[in-house]
C-alpha positions as a LaTeX table, in Angstrom:
\begin{tabular}{lrrr}
\hline
Residue & $x$ (\AA) & $y$ (\AA) & $z$ (\AA) \\
\hline
Met1 & $-24.33$ & $-10.12$ & $-21.63$ \\
Asn2 & $-21.30$ & $-10.54$ & $-23.47$ \\
Lys3 & $-18.96$ & $-12.99$ & $-21.71$ \\
Ala4 & $-16.03$ & $-10.52$ & $-22.87$ \\
Cys5 & $-17.31$ & $-8.14$ & $-20.27$ \\
Val6 & $-15.59$ & $-10.07$ & $-17.83$ \\
Glu7 & $-12.94$ & $-12.58$ & $-19.34$ \\
Asn8 & $-11.24$ & $-10.18$ & $-21.33$ \\
Trp9 & $-10.85$ & $-7.73$ & $-18.81$ \\
Phe10 & $-9.30$ & $-10.36$ & $-16.63$ \\
Trp11 & $-6.06$ & $-9.00$ & $-15.25$ \\
Phe12 & $-5.26$ & $-10.40$ & $-11.97$ \\
Gly13 & $-1.99$ & $-12.12$ & $-11.97$ \\
Asp14 & 1.34 & $-12.85$ & $-10.23$ \\
Asn15 & 3.18 & $-9.84$ & $-8.53$ \\
Ser16 & 5.78 & $-9.84$ & $-5.66$ \\
Asp17 & 3.19 & $-7.26$ & $-3.86$ \\
Leu18 & 0.18 & $-8.87$ & $-4.16$ \\
Asp19 & 0.12 & $-9.39$ & $-0.73$ \\
Cys20 & $-0.25$ & $-5.74$ & 0.02 \\
Ile21 & $-1.64$ & $-4.08$ & $-2.84$ \\
Val22 & $-4.14$ & $-5.76$ & $-4.92$ \\
Tyr23 & $-3.86$ & $-3.29$ & $-7.99$ \\
Cys24 & $-2.90$ & $-0.06$ & $-9.15$ \\
Arg25 & $-4.38$ & 2.05 & $-11.79$ \\
Leu26 & $-2.54$ & 5.05 & $-13.63$ \\
Gly27 & $-4.69$ & 7.43 & $-15.78$ \\
Leu28 & $-4.35$ & 10.73 & $-17.89$ \\
Tyr29 & $-7.05$ & 13.31 & $-18.08$ \\
Arg30 & $-6.58$ & 15.01 & $-21.54$ \\
Ser31 & $-8.96$ & 17.59 & $-23.56$ \\
Ile32 & $-8.92$ & 18.50 & $-27.15$ \\
Ala33 & $-7.17$ & 21.86 & $-28.16$ \\
Gly34 & $-9.74$ & 24.38 & $-29.64$ \\
Glu35 & $-12.86$ & 22.56 & $-28.15$ \\
Leu36 & $-15.45$ & 23.41 & $-25.27$ \\
Phe37 & $-14.75$ & 21.35 & $-22.33$ \\
Pro38 & $-17.59$ & 18.66 & $-21.71$ \\
His39 & $-19.66$ & 20.40 & $-19.64$ \\
Arg40 & $-19.98$ & 23.53 & $-21.97$ \\
Cys41 & $-20.52$ & 21.31 & $-25.27$ \\
Thr42 & $-23.93$ & 20.89 & $-26.76$ \\
Asn43 & $-25.09$ & 17.34 & $-27.68$ \\
Glu44 & $-24.00$ & 17.87 & $-31.11$ \\
Asp45 & $-20.52$ & 18.77 & $-29.86$ \\
Leu46 & $-19.87$ & 15.82 & $-27.60$ \\
Glu47 & $-21.02$ & 13.44 & $-30.55$ \\
Glu48 & $-18.66$ & 14.93 & $-33.05$ \\
Ile49 & $-15.97$ & 14.84 & $-30.35$ \\
Gln50 & $-16.89$ & 11.12 & $-29.48$ \\
Thr51 & $-16.64$ & 10.30 & $-33.18$ \\
Trp52 & $-12.97$ & 11.74 & $-33.27$ \\
Leu53 & $-11.76$ & 10.01 & $-29.95$ \\
Leu54 & $-13.45$ & 6.54 & $-30.82$ \\
Arg55 & $-11.69$ & 6.72 & $-34.22$ \\
Ser56 & $-8.08$ & 7.54 & $-32.82$ \\
Leu57 & $-8.51$ & 4.82 & $-30.19$ \\
Ser58 & $-9.67$ & 2.05 & $-32.66$ \\
Ser59 & $-6.39$ & 2.52 & $-34.67$ \\
Ile60 & $-4.64$ & 1.68 & $-31.37$ \\
Glu61 & $-7.08$ & $-0.74$ & $-29.47$ \\
Ser62 & $-8.85$ & $-2.18$ & $-32.52$ \\
Glu63 & $-8.43$ & $-5.96$ & $-31.88$ \\
Ser64 & $-10.09$ & $-6.05$ & $-28.67$ \\
Gln65 & $-11.73$ & $-2.82$ & $-28.10$ \\
Tyr66 & $-15.12$ & $-3.09$ & $-26.54$ \\
Ile67 & $-17.57$ & $-0.02$ & $-26.60$ \\
Ile68 & $-20.40$ & 0.74 & $-24.36$ \\
Ser69 & $-22.46$ & 3.94 & $-25.37$ \\
Pro70 & $-26.01$ & 4.96 & $-25.33$ \\
His71 & $-26.09$ & 3.67 & $-29.01$ \\
Gly72 & $-24.68$ & 0.15 & $-27.86$ \\
Glu73 & $-24.65$ & $-2.44$ & $-25.22$ \\
Val74 & $-25.23$ & $-0.78$ & $-21.63$ \\
Asp75 & $-26.15$ & $-4.33$ & $-20.02$ \\
Cys76 & $-22.24$ & $-4.72$ & $-19.23$ \\
Leu77 & $-22.06$ & $-1.25$ & $-17.31$ \\
Ser78 & $-22.65$ & $-2.79$ & $-13.88$ \\
Ser79 & $-20.04$ & $-5.45$ & $-14.47$ \\
Val80 & $-17.57$ & $-2.62$ & $-15.69$ \\
Arg81 & $-18.06$ & $-0.85$ & $-12.20$ \\
Glu82 & $-17.19$ & $-4.17$ & $-10.36$ \\
Val83 & $-14.40$ & $-5.46$ & $-12.71$ \\
Phe84 & $-12.68$ & $-2.27$ & $-13.04$ \\
Asp85 & $-13.72$ & $-0.93$ & $-9.57$ \\
Val86 & $-15.03$ & 2.51 & $-10.75$ \\
Ser87 & $-18.19$ & 3.11 & $-9.04$ \\
Ser88 & $-18.46$ & 6.54 & $-9.99$ \\
Ile89 & $-20.05$ & 5.41 & $-13.68$ \\
Ser90 & $-23.39$ & 5.04 & $-13.32$ \\
Thr91 & $-24.88$ & 6.09 & $-16.52$ \\
Val92 & $-23.52$ & 6.80 & $-19.95$ \\
Gln93 & $-25.09$ & 9.92 & $-21.50$ \\
Pro94 & $-25.41$ & 10.67 & $-25.22$ \\
Gly95 & $-21.92$ & 12.02 & $-26.56$ \\
Gln96 & $-20.37$ & 9.54 & $-23.82$ \\
Ala97 & $-18.49$ & 6.52 & $-24.03$ \\
Val98 & $-16.69$ & 3.62 & $-21.93$ \\
Ile99 & $-14.04$ & 1.84 & $-23.74$ \\
Leu100 & $-12.29$ & $-1.54$ & $-22.80$ \\
Gly101 & $-9.09$ & $-3.02$ & $-24.24$ \\
Ser102 & $-6.00$ & $-5.16$ & $-23.53$ \\
Lys103 & $-3.83$ & $-5.21$ & $-20.62$ \\
Gly104 & $-6.22$ & $-3.40$ & $-18.29$ \\
Phe105 & $-7.20$ & $-0.91$ & $-20.53$ \\
Phe106 & $-9.96$ & 1.43 & $-19.60$ \\
Ala107 & $-11.05$ & 4.72 & $-21.04$ \\
Thr108 & $-14.03$ & 7.50 & $-20.74$ \\
Ile109 & $-14.85$ & 9.86 & $-23.51$ \\
Asn110 & $-16.71$ & 13.22 & $-22.38$ \\
Met111 & $-16.75$ & 12.19 & $-18.49$ \\
Asn112 & $-14.78$ & 14.74 & $-16.78$ \\
Ala113 & $-12.27$ & 15.56 & $-19.75$ \\
His114 & $-12.81$ & 14.74 & $-23.45$ \\
Leu115 & $-10.73$ & 11.85 & $-22.62$ \\
Tyr116 & $-9.47$ & 9.85 & $-19.56$ \\
Phe117 & $-7.64$ & 6.61 & $-20.24$ \\
Ser118 & $-5.89$ & 4.44 & $-17.82$ \\
Gln119 & $-4.18$ & 0.93 & $-17.55$ \\
Met120 & $-4.84$ & $-1.33$ & $-14.40$ \\
Gly121 & $-2.95$ & $-4.45$ & $-13.21$ \\
Pro122 & $-1.95$ & $-6.35$ & $-10.24$ \\
Gly123 & 0.29 & $-4.90$ & $-7.67$ \\
Thr124 & 2.72 & $-2.02$ & $-8.36$ \\
Gln125 & 3.29 & $-3.87$ & $-12.30$ \\
Lys126 & 1.59 & $-0.56$ & $-13.95$ \\
Leu127 & 3.81 & 1.53 & $-12.23$ \\
Glu128 & 6.54 & $-0.06$ & $-13.55$ \\
Thr129 & 5.48 & 0.13 & $-17.18$ \\
Trp130 & 3.94 & 4.03 & $-16.86$ \\
Lys131 & 5.95 & 4.96 & $-20.13$ \\
Glu132 & 3.52 & 2.54 & $-22.01$ \\
Leu133 & 0.61 & 5.00 & $-20.96$ \\
Ile134 & 2.99 & 7.94 & $-21.84$ \\
Ala135 & 3.65 & 6.40 & $-25.14$ \\
Leu136 & $-0.09$ & 5.67 & $-25.99$ \\
Asp137 & $-0.75$ & 9.63 & $-24.98$ \\
Glu138 & 1.65 & 10.92 & $-27.65$ \\
Arg139 & 0.29 & 8.85 & $-30.25$ \\
Leu140 & $-3.01$ & 10.16 & $-29.56$ \\
Asp141 & $-1.77$ & 13.59 & $-29.30$ \\
Arg142 & $-0.36$ & 13.28 & $-32.90$ \\
Asp143 & $-3.56$ & 12.86 & $-34.18$ \\
Leu144 & $-5.76$ & 14.80 & $-31.71$ \\
Asn145 & $-3.66$ & 17.81 & $-30.54$ \\
Trp146 & $-4.05$ & 18.05 & $-26.85$ \\
Ala147 & $-4.95$ & 21.49 & $-25.15$ \\
Cys148 & $-1.31$ & 22.39 & $-23.62$ \\
Thr149 & 0.25 & 25.50 & $-22.72$ \\
Glu150 & 4.05 & 25.72 & $-22.03$ \\
Ala151 & 3.09 & 27.65 & $-18.45$ \\
Tyr152 & 0.58 & 25.43 & $-17.18$ \\
Gly153 & 0.80 & 21.91 & $-18.89$ \\
Phe154 & $-2.17$ & 20.10 & $-20.03$ \\
Leu155 & $-5.36$ & 21.91 & $-19.54$ \\
Asn156 & $-8.43$ & 19.87 & $-18.08$ \\
Pro157 & $-11.82$ & 21.27 & $-16.43$ \\
Asp158 & $-10.98$ & 20.33 & $-12.93$ \\
Pro159 & $-7.84$ & 22.40 & $-11.70$ \\
His160 & $-6.57$ & 19.01 & $-10.10$ \\
His161 & $-5.89$ & 17.69 & $-13.32$ \\
Ile162 & $-4.07$ & 20.49 & $-14.72$ \\
Gly163 & $-0.42$ & 19.82 & $-15.66$ \\
Ser164 & 0.54 & 16.48 & $-16.08$ \\
Gly165 & $-3.18$ & 15.30 & $-15.73$ \\
Leu166 & $-1.17$ & 12.08 & $-14.16$ \\
Glu167 & $-3.40$ & 10.17 & $-11.62$ \\
Cys168 & $-2.90$ & 7.26 & $-9.56$ \\
Glu169 & $-5.54$ & 5.09 & $-7.28$ \\
Ala170 & $-4.29$ & 1.66 & $-5.53$ \\
Leu171 & $-6.32$ & $-0.67$ & $-3.52$ \\
Leu172 & $-4.39$ & $-2.05$ & $-1.06$ \\
Phe173 & $-4.67$ & $-4.68$ & 1.78 \\
Leu174 & $-3.45$ & $-3.50$ & 5.08 \\
Pro175 & $-4.49$ & $-5.83$ & 7.97 \\
Gly176 & $-1.29$ & $-5.11$ & 9.91 \\
Ile177 & $-1.85$ & $-1.36$ & 9.70 \\
Met178 & $-5.50$ & $-1.60$ & 10.59 \\
Asp179 & $-5.10$ & $-4.45$ & 13.61 \\
Ser180 & $-2.42$ & $-2.32$ & 15.23 \\
Ser181 & $-4.62$ & 0.82 & 14.94 \\
Met182 & $-2.01$ & 2.77 & 13.23 \\
Tyr183 & $-4.30$ & 3.81 & 10.09 \\
Glu184 & $-5.02$ & 7.55 & 11.48 \\
Arg185 & $-1.28$ & 8.00 & 12.05 \\
Val186 & $-0.53$ & 6.61 & 8.56 \\
Met187 & $-3.44$ & 8.42 & 6.90 \\
Lys188 & $-2.07$ & 11.97 & 8.26 \\
Gly189 & 1.54 & 11.20 & 7.22 \\
Leu190 & 0.28 & 10.66 & 3.66 \\
Leu191 & $-2.07$ & 13.35 & 3.55 \\
Ser192 & 0.74 & 15.80 & 4.44 \\
Gln193 & 2.44 & 14.62 & 1.06 \\
Gly194 & $-0.86$ & 15.19 & $-1.12$ \\
Phe195 & $-2.34$ & 11.57 & $-1.02$ \\
Glu196 & $-5.63$ & 10.60 & $-0.01$ \\
Leu197 & $-6.18$ & 7.45 & 2.02 \\
Ser198 & $-9.68$ & 5.92 & 2.69 \\
Val199 & $-10.95$ & 2.74 & 4.56 \\
Tyr200 & $-12.70$ & 0.72 & 1.45 \\
Asn201 & $-15.32$ & $-2.41$ & 1.76 \\
Gly202 & $-16.06$ & $-2.14$ & $-2.15$ \\
Asp203 & $-18.31$ & $-0.20$ & $-4.45$ \\
Asp204 & $-16.20$ & 2.84 & $-3.49$ \\
Ser205 & $-17.81$ & 2.91 & $-0.23$ \\
Gln206 & $-16.52$ & 4.22 & 3.27 \\
Gly207 & $-16.55$ & 0.97 & 5.61 \\
Glu208 & $-15.82$ & 0.38 & 9.35 \\
Ala209 & $-12.13$ & 1.01 & 10.19 \\
Ala210 & $-11.71$ & $-2.74$ & 10.86 \\
Ser211 & $-11.72$ & $-3.41$ & 7.20 \\
Pro212 & $-8.21$ & $-4.50$ & 5.78 \\
Phe213 & $-9.02$ & $-2.86$ & 2.27 \\
Val214 & $-7.79$ & 1.08 & 2.07 \\
Lys215 & $-7.89$ & 2.93 & $-1.19$ \\
Leu216 & $-4.91$ & 5.39 & $-2.14$ \\
His217 & $-5.57$ & 8.10 & $-4.59$ \\
Tyr218 & $-2.79$ & 10.88 & $-5.58$ \\
Thr219 & $-2.93$ & 13.40 & $-8.50$ \\
Val220 & 0.24 & 14.96 & $-9.40$ \\
Pro221 & 0.24 & 18.33 & $-8.63$ \\
Pro222 & 0.44 & 21.02 & $-11.43$ \\
Gly223 & 4.24 & 21.83 & $-12.39$ \\
Met224 & 5.48 & 18.04 & $-11.45$ \\
Pro225 & 6.65 & 16.13 & $-14.00$ \\
Glu226 & 5.30 & 12.81 & $-14.39$ \\
Gln227 & 8.63 & 10.79 & $-13.54$ \\
Glu228 & 8.80 & 12.80 & $-10.41$ \\
Gly229 & 5.10 & 11.92 & $-9.91$ \\
Ile230 & 5.59 & 8.43 & $-10.45$ \\
Glu231 & 8.69 & 8.25 & $-8.01$ \\
Arg232 & 6.63 & 9.89 & $-5.25$ \\
Ile233 & 3.68 & 7.31 & $-5.66$ \\
Lys234 & 6.45 & 4.55 & $-5.26$ \\
Asn235 & 8.07 & 5.54 & $-2.54$ \\
Ala236 & 4.83 & 6.12 & $-0.65$ \\
Leu237 & 3.68 & 2.75 & $-1.71$ \\
Asp238 & 7.23 & 1.27 & $-0.68$ \\
Gly239 & 6.82 & 2.73 & 2.56 \\
Leu240 & 3.26 & 1.31 & 3.36 \\
Ile241 & 4.37 & $-2.28$ & 2.11 \\
Thr242 & 7.37 & $-2.09$ & 4.57 \\
Gly243 & 5.29 & $-0.79$ & 7.48 \\
Glu244 & 2.58 & $-3.38$ & 6.67 \\
Arg245 & 4.69 & $-6.45$ & 6.53 \\
Ala246 & 6.91 & $-5.22$ & 9.74 \\
Thr247 & 3.82 & $-4.71$ & 11.65 \\
Arg248 & 2.23 & $-8.23$ & 10.22 \\
Asp249 & 5.48 & $-10.03$ & 11.54 \\
Arg250 & 5.37 & $-8.14$ & 15.04 \\
Leu251 & 1.36 & $-8.98$ & 15.30 \\
Ala252 & 1.57 & $-12.56$ & 14.35 \\
Gln253 & 3.67 & $-13.48$ & 17.23 \\
Asn254 & 0.71 & $-12.68$ & 19.47 \\
Ile255 & $-2.28$ & $-13.22$ & 17.41 \\
Ser256 & $-1.51$ & $-15.95$ & 14.76 \\
Asp257 & $-4.11$ & $-18.47$ & 16.25 \\
Glu258 & $-6.73$ & $-16.10$ & 16.04 \\
Ile259 & $-5.80$ & $-14.98$ & 12.59 \\
Ala260 & $-5.82$ & $-19.01$ & 11.58 \\
Asp261 & $-8.82$ & $-19.60$ & 13.19 \\
Ser262 & $-10.59$ & $-16.94$ & 11.46 \\
Ala263 & $-9.03$ & $-18.09$ & 8.10 \\
Ser264 & $-9.90$ & $-21.73$ & 8.39 \\
Arg265 & $-13.39$ & $-21.01$ & 9.32 \\
Ala266 & $-14.15$ & $-18.63$ & 6.89 \\
Phe267 & $-12.53$ & $-21.00$ & 4.14 \\
Gly268 & $-14.82$ & $-23.48$ & 5.61 \\
Val269 & $-17.89$ & $-21.84$ & 5.05 \\
Leu270 & $-16.91$ & $-20.55$ & 1.43 \\
Ser271 & $-16.23$ & $-24.05$ & 0.42 \\
His272 & $-19.42$ & $-25.81$ & 1.53 \\
Ala273 & $-21.77$ & $-23.09$ & 1.91 \\
Arg274 & $-25.20$ & $-23.68$ & $-0.26$ \\
Leu275 & $-26.37$ & $-20.21$ & 0.05 \\
Leu276 & $-24.16$ & $-16.68$ & 0.21 \\
Glu277 & $-25.06$ & $-13.20$ & 0.82 \\
Lys278 & $-22.70$ & $-10.72$ & $-1.26$ \\
Glu279 & $-21.40$ & $-9.05$ & 1.94 \\
Glu280 & $-21.05$ & $-12.22$ & 3.95 \\
Cys281 & $-18.92$ & $-13.59$ & 0.80 \\
Arg282 & $-16.78$ & $-10.67$ & 0.87 \\
Thr283 & $-15.91$ & $-10.82$ & 4.48 \\
Tyr284 & $-15.05$ & $-14.52$ & 4.49 \\
Leu285 & $-12.68$ & $-13.79$ & 1.19 \\
Ser286 & $-11.16$ & $-10.86$ & 2.98 \\
Asp287 & $-10.44$ & $-13.35$ & 6.31 \\
Val288 & $-8.84$ & $-16.07$ & 3.95 \\
Arg289 & $-6.92$ & $-13.93$ & 2.26 \\
Lys290 & $-5.58$ & $-12.20$ & 5.85 \\
Gly291 & $-4.66$ & $-15.44$ & 6.87 \\
Leu292 & $-2.52$ & $-16.03$ & 3.78 \\
Val293 & $-0.71$ & $-13.00$ & 3.83 \\
Tyr294 & $-0.25$ & $-13.16$ & 7.67 \\
Asn295 & 1.31 & $-16.51$ & 6.79 \\
Cys296 & $-0.57$ & $-18.09$ & 9.73 \\
Val297 & $-2.78$ & $-20.53$ & 7.43 \\
His298 & $-1.31$ & $-22.72$ & 4.55 \\
Phe299 & $-2.66$ & $-24.32$ & 1.65 \\
Glu300 & $-1.74$ & $-27.37$ & $-0.24$ \\
His301 & $-0.40$ & $-26.17$ & $-3.66$ \\
Gln302 & $-1.58$ & $-22.39$ & $-2.83$ \\
Glu303 & 0.20 & $-21.04$ & $-5.98$ \\
Gly304 & $-2.37$ & $-18.55$ & $-7.16$ \\
Phe305 & $-4.64$ & $-18.31$ & $-4.47$ \\
Leu306 & $-4.77$ & $-14.82$ & $-3.94$ \\
Gln307 & $-5.47$ & $-14.02$ & $-7.59$ \\
His308 & $-8.29$ & $-16.38$ & $-7.29$ \\
Leu309 & $-9.69$ & $-14.77$ & $-4.05$ \\
Asp310 & $-9.46$ & $-11.30$ & $-6.04$ \\
Arg311 & $-10.82$ & $-12.52$ & $-8.89$ \\
Leu312 & $-13.97$ & $-13.95$ & $-6.62$ \\
Trp313 & $-14.13$ & $-10.32$ & $-5.00$ \\
Phe314 & $-14.26$ & $-8.41$ & $-8.45$ \\
Thr315 & $-15.96$ & $-10.51$ & $-10.83$ \\
Thr316 & $-18.43$ & $-12.75$ & $-8.73$ \\
Glu317 & $-21.59$ & $-10.55$ & $-9.13$ \\
Ala318 & $-20.83$ & $-10.06$ & $-12.82$ \\
Leu319 & $-20.71$ & $-14.12$ & $-13.17$ \\
Ile320 & $-23.64$ & $-14.15$ & $-11.30$ \\
Arg321 & $-25.46$ & $-11.81$ & $-13.67$ \\
Gln322 & $-24.42$ & $-13.84$ & $-16.81$ \\
Asn323 & $-25.65$ & $-17.09$ & $-15.36$ \\
Leu324 & $-29.22$ & $-15.23$ & $-14.64$ \\
Glu325 & $-29.55$ & $-14.72$ & $-18.21$ \\
Leu326 & $-30.02$ & $-18.54$ & $-18.59$ \\
Ile327 & $-33.34$ & $-18.13$ & $-16.36$ \\
Glu328 & $-36.73$ & $-16.75$ & $-17.03$ \\
Pro329 & $-36.88$ & $-13.38$ & $-15.32$ \\
His330 & $-39.81$ & $-14.13$ & $-13.22$ \\
Gln331 & $-38.30$ & $-17.30$ & $-11.98$ \\
Ile332 & $-35.21$ & $-15.35$ & $-10.73$ \\
Thr333 & $-35.54$ & $-15.24$ & $-6.64$ \\
Glu334 & $-33.07$ & $-13.91$ & $-3.89$ \\
Lys335 & $-32.07$ & $-17.84$ & $-3.23$ \\
Asn336 & $-31.16$ & $-18.39$ & $-6.90$ \\
Ile337 & $-29.03$ & $-15.54$ & $-6.62$ \\
Lys338 & $-27.45$ & $-16.71$ & $-3.50$ \\
Ser339 & $-26.93$ & $-20.32$ & $-4.46$ \\
Leu340 & $-25.31$ & $-19.06$ & $-7.75$ \\
Arg341 & $-22.76$ & $-16.95$ & $-5.65$ \\
Ala342 & $-22.02$ & $-20.36$ & $-3.43$ \\
Lys343 & $-21.65$ & $-22.45$ & $-6.30$ \\
Leu344 & $-19.32$ & $-20.05$ & $-7.97$ \\
Val345 & $-17.27$ & $-19.55$ & $-5.08$ \\
Arg346 & $-17.01$ & $-23.12$ & $-4.56$ \\
Ser347 & $-16.08$ & $-24.17$ & $-8.02$ \\
Ile348 & $-12.77$ & $-21.88$ & $-7.47$ \\
Leu349 & $-12.10$ & $-22.90$ & $-4.12$ \\
Ser350 & $-12.66$ & $-26.97$ & $-4.75$ \\
Gln351 & $-8.94$ & $-27.20$ & $-5.97$ \\
Tyr352 & $-7.37$ & $-26.00$ & $-2.47$ \\
His353 & $-7.05$ & $-27.60$ & 0.69 \\
Ile354 & $-5.79$ & $-26.79$ & 4.02 \\
Asp355 & $-2.54$ & $-28.37$ & 5.12 \\
Arg356 & $-2.97$ & $-28.94$ & 8.79 \\
Gly357 & 0.21 & $-30.56$ & 9.55 \\
Ile358 & $-1.25$ & $-33.25$ & 11.11 \\
\hline
\end{tabular}
């Protein structure tokens, strides 16, 4: 596996909302005028459309573009799903492709629409630069001519993507809301505004209600301009951030010792374990993150610690696969994998030490 499959995708960075929002992804669904939608196309049609799209994208993302197709490298697909958190992509069929680029750029060809392209970044960063995505859309439209009507807007196979075709997905870290049993109330409030909220434990799976990770999804409805959709997303996230931080402050007065204890224990295991299971590792990473955002546990020189915890969450399994390529397949055991996982975690956490204030 090419190491670019992890290193060049690394989008984690500093953001003032990183304690509540791990990432935001904005994406646009587009179809080419005069062409059948992908589910109606023949393989020859799909191949021709793919050629057009790759040519147009390469003129924009030529320096750092990385393409995964049935005719190219497919060994990175597992890493794509983990690092970009898109578990819905399991295979790439003839006429389809996955494209990666700079600044968290991610695109798919002939999956759902002819083209889905997005940008992903830490916290709410990408919401602040959403016009960059629109500018890219306009550049592509000049070359490709999107299917669009004055009455309905952009046309796509899925009715939810007709109109602006703009979609937002955010991964939230809301231990306060989950600890206070407010999740159901918050979920119903957002549902009434057209948002979807689901508990998340990784790999797009539904987890137990105790998980502090929550995924927010919103598709801008037909007839609503992009600007209004972005404002609605910002307002929803601002409300969640405000509510989460206020709830944490209130809860920390009563359960700070318990949170500090869990975070310290988790950090101790991650810093010294020689064998780690995947889910065990993620549970401990979540506990340490919780201690940090509750401000119940402090580390010496802890600047950048949240970014490192998130990097471990999303890239550890991909890095394990890279390291396993150095081992003969018949020599790989479950113990090798657990050992590598523990070593990778220790290598990151070794630079941090708990400030015990003694």
